[in-house]
C-alpha positions as CSV (number, residue, x, y, z in Angstrom):
1,X,0.0,0.0,0.0
2,X,1.6,3.2,-1.2
3,X,-0.2,6.4,-0.3
4,X,1.4,8.5,-3.1
5,X,0.4,6.0,-5.7
6,X,-3.1,5.7,-4.4
7,X,-3.6,9.5,-4.3
8,X,-2.5,9.8,-8.0
9,X,-5.0,7.1,-8.8
10,X,-7.8,8.7,-6.8
11,X,-7.3,12.0,-8.7
12,X,-7.0,10.7,-12.2
13,X,-9.1,7.5,-12.6
14,X,-12.8,6.7,-12.8
15,X,-14.3,4.3,-10.2
16,X,-17.2,2.0,-10.1
17,X,-17.4,2.4,-6.3
18,X,-16.0,4.8,-3.8
19,X,-16.3,3.5,-0.2
20,X,-16.2,6.1,2.6
21,X,-14.9,4.6,5.9
22,X,-12.0,2.2,6.2
23,X,-13.0,0.3,9.3
24,X,-14.0,-3.4,9.2
25,X,-17.1,-2.9,7.1
26,X,-15.5,-0.5,4.6
27,X,-12.4,-2.5,4.2
28,X,-14.5,-5.7,3.9
29,X,-16.6,-4.1,1.2
30,X,-13.5,-3.0,-0.7
31,X,-12.1,-6.5,-0.7
32,X,-15.4,-8.1,-1.8
33,X,-16.0,-5.5,-4.5
34,X,-12.4,-5.8,-5.8
35,X,-12.6,-9.5,-5.9
36,X,-15.8,-9.2,-8.0
37,X,-14.0,-7.1,-10.6
38,X,-15.1,-3.6,-9.6
39,X,-12.8,-0.6,-9.8
40,X,-12.8,0.5,-6.1
41,X,-11.7,3.5,-4.1
42,X,-11.5,3.2,-0.3
43,X,-10.9,6.3,1.8
44,X,-11.1,7.3,5.5
45,X,-10.8,10.7,7.1
46,X,-8.4,9.2,9.7
47,X,-6.4,5.9,9.7
48,X,-7.6,2.4,9.0
49,X,-9.7,1.1,11.9
50,X,-9.0,4.4,13.8
51,X,-12.5,4.5,15.4
52,X,-14.8,1.6,16.3
53,X,-12.9,-1.1,14.5
54,X,-9.8,-0.8,16.8
55,X,-11.8,-0.4,20.0
56,X,-13.5,-3.8,20.3
57,X,-13.2,-6.5,23.0
58,X,-11.1,-8.4,20.4
59,X,-13.6,-11.3,20.4
60,X,-14.9,-13.3,17.4
61,X,-18.2,-14.6,18.7
62,X,-21.8,-15.2,18.2
63,X,-22.7,-13.5,21.4
64,X,-23.5,-15.5,24.6
65,X,-25.6,-12.6,25.9
66,X,-27.7,-12.4,22.7
67,X,-28.4,-16.2,23.0
68,X,-29.7,-15.8,26.6
69,X,-31.8,-12.8,25.7
70,X,-33.2,-14.6,22.7
71,X,-34.6,-17.4,24.9
72,X,-35.7,-15.3,27.8
73,X,-37.6,-12.9,25.5
74,X,-38.4,-15.2,22.6
75,X,-36.5,-12.6,20.5
76,X,-35.8,-14.2,17.1
77,X,-33.7,-11.2,16.0
78,X,-31.3,-12.0,18.7
79,X,-31.2,-15.6,17.7
80,X,-30.5,-14.7,14.1
81,X,-27.6,-12.5,15.2
82,X,-26.1,-15.5,17.2
83,X,-26.5,-17.8,14.2
84,X,-24.8,-15.3,11.8
85,X,-22.0,-14.7,14.3
86,X,-21.2,-18.4,14.8
87,X,-21.5,-19.1,11.0
88,X,-18.9,-16.3,10.4
89,X,-16.6,-17.1,13.3
90,X,-14.8,-20.0,11.7
91,X,-14.3,-17.9,8.5
92,X,-12.7,-15.0,10.4
93,X,-10.4,-17.5,12.1
94,X,-9.5,-19.4,8.9
95,X,-8.8,-16.4,6.6
96,X,-6.2,-14.7,8.8
97,X,-4.6,-17.4,11.0
98,X,-1.8,-15.0,12.1
99,X,-4.2,-12.4,13.4
100,X,-7.1,-14.6,14.8
101,X,-7.0,-17.7,17.0
102,X,-9.2,-19.7,19.3
103,X,-9.7,-18.4,22.8
104,X,-10.7,-20.4,25.8
105,X,-13.2,-18.6,28.1
106,X,-14.0,-19.6,31.7
107,X,-17.3,-18.7,33.3
108,X,-16.9,-19.0,37.1
109,X,-20.0,-20.1,39.0
110,X,-20.9,-19.9,42.7
111,X,-23.4,-22.8,43.0
112,X,-24.4,-26.1,41.4
113,X,-27.6,-24.6,40.0
114,X,-25.7,-21.7,38.4
115,X,-23.2,-24.2,36.8
116,X,-26.1,-26.2,35.4
117,X,-27.7,-23.1,33.9
118,X,-24.6,-22.0,32.1
119,X,-23.6,-25.4,31.0
120,X,-27.0,-25.9,29.3
121,X,-26.8,-22.4,27.8
122,X,-23.3,-23.0,26.4
123,X,-24.3,-26.4,25.0
124,X,-27.0,-24.7,23.0
125,X,-24.4,-22.1,21.9
126,X,-22.2,-25.1,20.7
127,X,-25.1,-26.6,18.7
128,X,-25.4,-23.3,16.7
129,X,-21.7,-23.4,15.8
130,X,-21.9,-25.6,12.6
131,X,-18.9,-26.2,10.4
132,X,-16.7,-25.3,13.3
133,X,-13.6,-26.9,14.7
134,X,-13.5,-25.2,18.1
135,X,-13.7,-27.5,21.2
136,X,-17.1,-27.9,22.9
137,X,-17.9,-26.5,26.3
138,X,-17.1,-28.3,29.5
139,X,-18.3,-28.0,33.2
140,X,-15.1,-28.1,35.3
141,X,-14.5,-28.7,39.0
142,X,-13.3,-26.0,41.3
143,X,-9.8,-27.6,41.3
144,X,-9.7,-27.6,37.5
145,X,-10.8,-24.0,37.3
146,X,-8.1,-22.8,39.7
147,X,-5.5,-24.8,37.8
148,X,-6.3,-22.7,34.7
149,X,-6.9,-19.3,36.4
150,X,-5.1,-19.4,39.8
151,X,-6.0,-15.8,40.8
152,X,-9.7,-16.5,41.4
153,X,-11.5,-16.1,44.7
154,X,-11.4,-19.7,46.1
155,X,-14.0,-19.0,48.8
156,X,-16.8,-18.1,46.5
157,X,-15.9,-20.4,43.6
158,X,-18.0,-23.6,43.2
159,X,-16.9,-24.6,39.7
160,X,-16.7,-23.2,36.2
161,X,-18.0,-23.7,32.6
162,X,-15.3,-23.5,29.9
163,X,-16.2,-22.6,26.3
164,X,-14.4,-21.3,23.2
165,X,-14.7,-18.3,20.9
166,X,-12.1,-16.6,18.9
167,X,-9.8,-13.6,19.5
168,X,-8.4,-11.2,16.9
169,X,-6.1,-8.2,16.7
170,X,-8.9,-6.0,15.4
171,X,-6.8,-3.1,14.0
172,X,-4.3,-5.3,12.2
173,X,-7.1,-7.6,10.9
174,X,-8.8,-4.5,9.4
175,X,-5.4,-3.4,7.9
176,X,-5.1,-6.9,6.3
177,X,-8.4,-6.4,4.7
178,X,-7.4,-3.1,3.2
179,X,-4.0,-4.5,2.1
180,X,-5.7,-7.4,0.5
181,X,-8.1,-5.1,-1.3
182,X,-5.2,-2.9,-2.5
183,X,-3.4,-6.0,-3.8
184,X,-6.6,-6.8,-5.8
185,X,-6.6,-3.4,-7.5
186,X,-8.4,-1.1,-5.0
187,X,-7.0,2.4,-4.6
188,X,-6.7,2.8,-0.8
189,X,-5.8,5.9,1.2
190,X,-6.1,7.1,4.8
191,X,-6.5,10.7,5.9
192,X,-8.9,11.6,3.1
193,X,-11.8,13.6,4.4
194,X,-15.1,13.9,2.6
195,X,-16.2,17.6,2.0
196,X,-19.1,17.1,-0.4
197,X,-20.5,15.3,-3.4
198,X,-20.8,15.8,-7.1
199,X,-24.1,14.9,-8.7
200,X,-25.5,14.2,-12.2
201,X,-28.5,16.0,-13.6
202,X,-30.9,13.7,-11.8
203,X,-29.3,14.4,-8.4
204,X,-27.5,11.1,-8.1
205,X,-24.0,11.1,-6.6
206,X,-21.3,10.7,-9.2
207,X,-18.2,12.2,-7.4
208,X,-16.8,12.6,-3.9
209,X,-15.2,16.0,-3.1
210,X,-12.4,15.4,-0.6
211,X,-9.5,16.8,1.2
212,X,-6.1,15.2,1.7
213,X,-5.7,16.0,5.4
214,X,-1.9,15.5,5.3
215,X,-1.1,17.9,2.5
216,X,-4.2,20.1,2.5
217,X,-4.8,19.4,-1.2
218,X,-8.4,19.1,-2.5
219,X,-9.3,16.2,-4.8
220,X,-12.4,14.9,-6.7
221,X,-13.0,11.2,-6.9
222,X,-15.2,10.3,-9.9
223,X,-17.4,7.3,-9.2
224,X,-20.6,5.5,-10.3
225,X,-21.7,4.7,-6.7
226,X,-20.8,5.8,-3.2
227,X,-21.0,3.4,-0.2
228,X,-21.2,4.9,3.3
229,X,-19.4,2.6,5.8
230,X,-18.7,5.2,8.6
231,X,-20.2,3.3,11.5
232,X,-21.3,5.7,14.3
233,X,-20.8,8.6,11.9
234,X,-23.1,7.2,9.2
235,X,-25.9,9.8,9.7
236,X,-23.4,12.6,9.0
237,X,-22.7,11.2,5.5
238,X,-26.3,10.2,4.9
239,X,-27.5,13.8,5.6
240,X,-24.6,15.2,3.6
241,X,-26.0,13.2,0.6
242,X,-29.7,13.9,1.4
243,X,-30.6,16.4,4.2
244,X,-34.2,15.1,4.1
245,X,-33.3,11.7,5.6
246,X,-34.0,10.9,9.2
247,X,-31.2,9.8,11.6
248,X,-30.8,6.1,12.0
249,X,-27.9,5.6,14.3
250,X,-27.9,5.6,18.1
251,X,-24.3,5.5,19.2
252,X,-23.4,3.7,22.4
253,X,-20.1,4.1,24.3
254,X,-18.2,1.1,25.5
255,X,-14.9,1.3,27.4
256,X,-12.1,-1.1,28.5
257,X,-9.5,-0.9,31.2
258,X,-6.2,-2.6,30.9
259,X,-4.4,-4.2,33.8
260,X,-1.1,-6.2,34.3
261,X,-1.1,-9.7,32.9
262,X,-0.9,-11.3,36.4
263,X,-4.4,-10.0,37.2
264,X,-5.6,-13.3,35.9
265,X,-2.1,-14.8,35.3
266,X,-3.6,-17.0,32.6
267,X,-4.0,-17.5,28.9
268,X,-7.6,-18.3,29.6
269,X,-10.1,-15.5,29.4
270,X,-13.0,-15.0,31.8
271,X,-16.7,-14.2,31.2
272,X,-18.4,-12.5,34.1
273,X,-22.1,-13.4,33.6
274,X,-23.8,-11.0,36.0
275,X,-23.5,-7.2,36.2
276,X,-25.9,-4.6,37.8
277,X,-27.0,-3.4,34.4
278,X,-27.6,-6.8,32.8
279,X,-24.5,-6.9,30.6
280,X,-21.7,-9.4,30.6
281,X,-18.1,-8.3,31.1
282,X,-15.0,-10.1,29.8
283,X,-11.5,-10.2,31.3
284,X,-9.2,-11.2,28.5
285,X,-5.4,-11.7,28.0
286,X,-4.2,-9.5,25.2
287,X,-0.7,-8.4,24.2
288,X,0.9,-9.2,27.6
289,X,-1.9,-7.5,29.6
290,X,-5.4,-8.2,30.9
291,X,-8.2,-6.3,29.3
292,X,-11.5,-5.8,31.1
293,X,-14.7,-4.7,29.3
294,X,-17.1,-3.5,28.2
295,X,-19.6,-0.9,29.3
296,X,-22.7,0.3,27.5
297,X,-23.8,3.9,27.9
298,X,-25.8,6.3,25.7
299,X,-23.5,8.7,23.8
300,X,-24.6,12.0,22.2
301,X,-21.2,13.5,21.6
302,X,-19.6,11.5,18.8
303,X,-17.1,14.2,17.7
304,X,-15.0,13.9,20.8
305,X,-12.9,10.7,21.2
306,X,-14.5,8.4,23.8
307,X,-12.2,7.8,26.7
308,X,-12.2,5.8,29.9
309,X,-13.4,7.9,32.9
310,X,-13.1,7.4,36.6
311,X,-16.7,6.1,37.1
312,X,-16.3,3.6,34.3
313,X,-13.0,2.4,35.7
314,X,-14.6,1.9,39.1
315,X,-17.6,0.1,37.5
316,X,-15.4,-2.4,35.7
317,X,-13.1,-2.9,38.8
318,X,-16.2,-3.5,41.0
319,X,-17.5,-6.0,38.5
320,X,-14.2,-8.0,38.4
321,X,-13.1,-7.8,42.0
322,X,-15.6,-10.2,43.6
323,X,-14.1,-12.9,41.4
324,X,-10.5,-12.3,42.4
325,X,-8.6,-13.4,45.5
326,X,-6.8,-10.1,45.5
327,X,-8.9,-7.1,44.4
328,X,-7.3,-4.8,41.8
329,X,-6.2,-1.3,42.9
330,X,-6.6,2.0,41.0
331,X,-2.8,2.4,40.6
332,X,-2.6,-0.9,38.7
333,X,-4.2,0.7,35.6
334,X,-1.9,0.5,32.7
335,X,-4.1,1.9,29.9
336,X,-7.8,2.1,28.8
337,X,-9.8,3.0,25.7
338,X,-13.3,3.7,24.6
339,X,-15.2,3.2,21.4
340,X,-18.6,3.8,19.9
341,X,-21.1,1.1,18.7
342,X,-23.1,2.0,15.6
343,X,-26.5,0.7,16.8
344,X,-29.5,1.0,14.6
345,X,-32.4,2.7,16.3
346,X,-35.5,0.8,15.2
347,X,-37.3,1.6,18.5
348,X,-36.3,4.9,20.2
349,X,-37.7,3.7,23.5
350,X,-35.2,0.9,23.8
351,X,-32.0,1.3,25.8
352,X,-28.8,0.8,23.8
353,X,-28.0,-2.4,25.6
354,X,-31.2,-3.9,24.2
355,X,-30.5,-3.0,20.6
356,X,-29.4,-5.9,18.4
357,X,-26.0,-5.7,16.8
358,X,-27.4,-6.6,13.4
359,X,-26.9,-4.7,10.2
360,X,-28.9,-3.1,7.4
361,X,-28.1,-2.1,3.8
362,X,-29.9,1.1,3.0
363,X,-30.2,2.7,-0.5
364,X,-31.4,6.4,-0.6
365,X,-33.4,6.6,-3.9
366,X,-32.8,10.4,-4.2
367,X,-29.0,10.4,-4.0
368,X,-28.3,6.7,-4.8
369,X,-26.1,6.6,-1.6
370,X,-25.7,3.1,-0.3
371,X,-25.2,3.0,3.5
372,X,-24.1,-0.1,5.5
373,X,-25.6,0.5,9.0
374,X,-25.0,-1.3,12.3
375,X,-23.3,-4.7,12.6
376,X,-20.3,-6.0,14.6
377,X,-16.8,-7.3,13.9
378,X,-17.6,-10.9,13.7
379,X,-20.1,-10.5,10.9
380,X,-18.1,-7.9,8.9
381,X,-17.7,-10.3,5.9
382,X,-21.5,-11.1,5.7
383,X,-22.2,-7.3,6.0
384,X,-19.9,-6.6,3.1
385,X,-21.4,-9.4,1.1
386,X,-24.9,-8.1,1.5
387,X,-23.7,-4.6,0.6
388,X,-21.9,-5.6,-2.6
389,X,-24.8,-7.9,-3.6
390,X,-26.9,-4.7,-3.5
391,X,-24.3,-2.9,-5.6
392,X,-24.5,-5.8,-8.1
393,X,-28.2,-5.3,-8.4
394,X,-27.9,-1.5,-8.8
395,X,-25.2,-1.8,-11.5
396,X,-26.9,-4.7,-13.3
397,X,-24.1,-7.3,-12.6
398,X,-24.1,-10.7,-11.2
399,X,-21.0,-11.7,-9.4
400,X,-20.2,-14.5,-6.9
401,X,-18.9,-13.5,-3.5
402,X,-15.6,-15.3,-2.9
403,X,-14.4,-13.7,0.4
404,X,-15.3,-16.8,2.4
405,X,-12.2,-18.5,1.0
406,X,-9.9,-15.6,0.4
407,X,-6.9,-15.7,2.7
408,X,-5.8,-12.2,3.8
409,X,-2.5,-10.5,3.5
410,X,0.1,-12.3,5.6
411,X,-2.0,-15.4,6.0
412,X,-0.7,-17.1,2.8
413,X,1.2,-20.2,3.7
414,X,1.3,-19.1,7.4
415,X,3.0,-21.4,9.8
416,X,3.6,-20.2,13.4
417,X,6.8,-22.2,13.6
418,X,8.3,-19.8,11.0
419,X,9.5,-17.8,14.0
420,X,12.4,-20.3,14.2
421,X,13.6,-19.2,10.8
422,X,13.6,-15.6,12.0
423,X,15.7,-16.5,14.9
424,X,18.2,-18.5,12.9
425,X,18.4,-16.4,9.8
426,X,18.2,-12.9,11.3
427,X,19.5,-13.5,14.8
428,X,16.3,-12.1,16.4
429,X,15.4,-13.0,20.0
430,X,12.7,-15.7,20.3
431,X,10.1,-13.4,21.8
432,X,10.6,-10.8,19.0
433,X,10.4,-13.5,16.3
434,X,7.2,-14.9,17.7
435,X,5.6,-11.4,17.9
436,X,6.6,-10.7,14.3
437,X,5.1,-13.9,13.0
438,X,1.8,-13.2,14.9
439,X,1.5,-9.7,13.5
440,X,2.8,-9.9,9.9
441,X,2.3,-13.6,9.2
442,X,4.2,-15.0,6.2
443,X,5.5,-11.4,5.6
444,X,7.5,-11.3,8.8
445,X,10.6,-12.0,6.8
446,X,10.3,-8.5,5.3
447,X,11.1,-7.0,8.8
448,X,13.9,-9.5,9.2
449,X,15.4,-8.2,5.9
450,X,15.4,-4.7,7.3
451,X,17.3,-5.8,10.3
452,X,19.8,-7.7,8.2
453,X,20.5,-4.5,6.2
454,X,20.7,-2.3,9.4
455,X,21.3,-4.1,12.7
456,X,20.3,-1.0,14.7
457,X,16.7,-1.7,13.5
458,X,16.6,-4.8,15.5
459,X,16.7,-2.8,18.8
460,X,13.6,-2.9,20.9
461,X,11.4,0.2,21.3
462,X,10.8,-0.8,24.9
463,X,12.7,-3.3,27.0
464,X,9.3,-4.6,28.3
465,X,7.9,-5.5,24.9
466,X,9.0,-7.3,21.7
467,X,8.4,-4.4,19.3
468,X,11.5,-3.4,17.3
469,X,12.5,-0.3,15.3
470,X,12.3,-2.1,11.9
471,X,8.6,-2.3,12.3
472,X,8.3,1.4,12.2
473,X,10.2,1.5,8.9
474,X,8.1,-1.4,7.5
475,X,4.8,0.1,8.4
476,X,5.6,3.4,6.9
477,X,6.8,1.9,3.6
478,X,4.2,-0.9,3.3
479,X,1.2,-0.2,5.7
480,X,0.6,3.5,5.2
481,X,1.5,4.6,8.7
482,X,1.5,8.4,8.5
483,X,1.7,9.7,12.1
484,X,3.1,8.1,15.3
485,X,-0.3,7.2,16.6
486,X,-0.9,5.1,13.4
487,X,2.1,3.0,14.5
488,X,1.8,2.9,18.3
489,X,-2.0,2.5,18.5
490,X,-2.8,0.3,15.5
491,X,0.2,-1.2,13.7
492,X,1.4,-2.4,17.1
493,X,-1.0,-2.1,20.1
494,X,1.1,-0.4,22.6
495,X,-1.2,2.6,23.2
496,X,-4.1,0.4,24.3
497,X,-1.9,-1.7,26.6
498,X,0.6,0.6,28.2
499,X,0.4,4.4,28.2
500,X,3.8,4.9,30.0
501,X,5.7,2.8,27.5
502,X,3.9,4.5,24.6
503,X,5.2,7.9,25.8
504,X,8.7,6.4,26.4
505,X,8.8,4.9,22.8
506,X,7.3,8.0,21.1
507,X,10.6,9.9,20.5
508,X,12.3,7.0,18.8
509,X,9.3,6.2,16.7
510,X,9.0,9.9,15.6
511,X,12.8,9.9,14.7
512,X,12.3,6.9,12.5
513,X,9.2,8.2,10.9
514,X,10.8,11.6,10.3
515,X,13.6,9.9,8.4
516,X,11.2,7.9,6.2
517,X,8.7,10.7,5.6
518,X,11.1,13.6,5.3
519,X,9.9,15.6,8.3
520,X,12.0,18.5,9.4
521,X,12.7,19.1,13.2
522,X,9.6,21.3,13.6
523,X,7.2,18.8,11.9
524,X,8.7,16.0,14.0
525,X,8.3,17.9,17.3
526,X,4.7,18.9,16.3
527,X,3.8,15.2,15.9
528,X,5.5,14.2,19.2
529,X,3.8,17.0,21.1
530,X,0.3,16.3,19.6
531,X,0.4,12.6,20.4
532,X,1.9,13.0,23.9
533,X,-0.9,15.5,24.7
534,X,-3.5,12.9,23.7
535,X,-2.0,10.2,25.9
536,X,-1.8,12.6,28.9
537,X,-5.5,13.4,28.4
538,X,-6.4,9.7,28.4
539,X,-4.5,9.4,31.7
540,X,-6.2,12.5,33.2
541,X,-9.7,11.4,32.2
542,X,-9.2,8.0,33.9
543,X,-8.0,9.4,37.2
């Protein structure tokens, strides 16, 4: 992915489809459309997965809570959502094996009756997972549970039910979708902001007027159709295209707090089945830390970045602490992050936690704008399929969707044991080599080659983590990292796991990016100051 090449293409070529929003749904649509032979443009006003798609709980799942609600309320919409999620789960795992993997989740229970309840529920969950290779759920004894998660409260624990879902690195998975689309001919660019639309004599959209946020240059992208994949911001684009439309999205804020790995001291995740507001909360090992989430609160301000605040931190801590032998303390917080869910408001009287995470493809007859509304990470491929099927109908084509079997960038010929070659061939430490293989898959050797050419690039950015300098160079050259936050928050995940080490690594990252991108001292310092200010605000909001 080369941004300069993409910009030249966006300015000079005619497209079948211009997709606004390069999160999971937009990047998924771009790949599907490119595979069907369409000429595709994919743009985002920020970075790939910079909003909702990098702020998830990192789970690939059908939704245990949706299943419970479906049976309690005889809600078939919830049941359909579970079925869709479980059908797609194995595809998400299969198509990017370096970025997604099975995850074992433990549900601690305090009584025999509670154990039976969850065991029956999770057995039903298992039966919905057809064409699936994940292990089935098991009811474990107290001793077996403690052997897997030794930090649990022994006094309250009766037993536990173990089940499996999937886990993914959401930001890098989205990037792999965008990379794969680019490799199939899509013109892909981040930091391109929509400023308006061009129209034909019937009022139908035929161009996107945009601004290159990095250079300040204006551009016009000529296109037959426009697809709106902007998640929580969908109404903004919809009303831009047609001010007479009614708003459809009710954003909901969800936050996560991040604690040291030894909070659970386990590679097993935990599902907390009971919270005061009727949600479930997960405690999940991720990138050497323990991530706790999520919340669900109404959100009217979608222009400000959602952050973890003190009340939310306390809520999540109070939810987790009864299950731990040693309660967590406020000073253990290492990081936190918030995101917005793009929930479709069919019933204004419902609270956001009762809205289904399903999706809808809307076509505005006046402007011809296609909007993909709602949805969740696990079903991104199905969402994209439904959208491009609609495009086929509008453009009078009939193409087969092939994304179910399309291995994503880095997944081709992936073997985890390839880390051993990185150790032997490039003299990288084992921890670093394993990290590179998990993030870049079969393309990890590209980072190894950078180290071979310049041994200083093998140095770590932080002594506590396996991230190395060569990754900065690689992501600028091949993954369109433009500012330090692109790298530290999304190409690697340091921002969401350790604020202190993010600040400590920032000067070196900025130096390397400045060298690659030609920044002068003033530009480099401006990037450092802007990002450091953002991190300090996250810390302040959480205190």
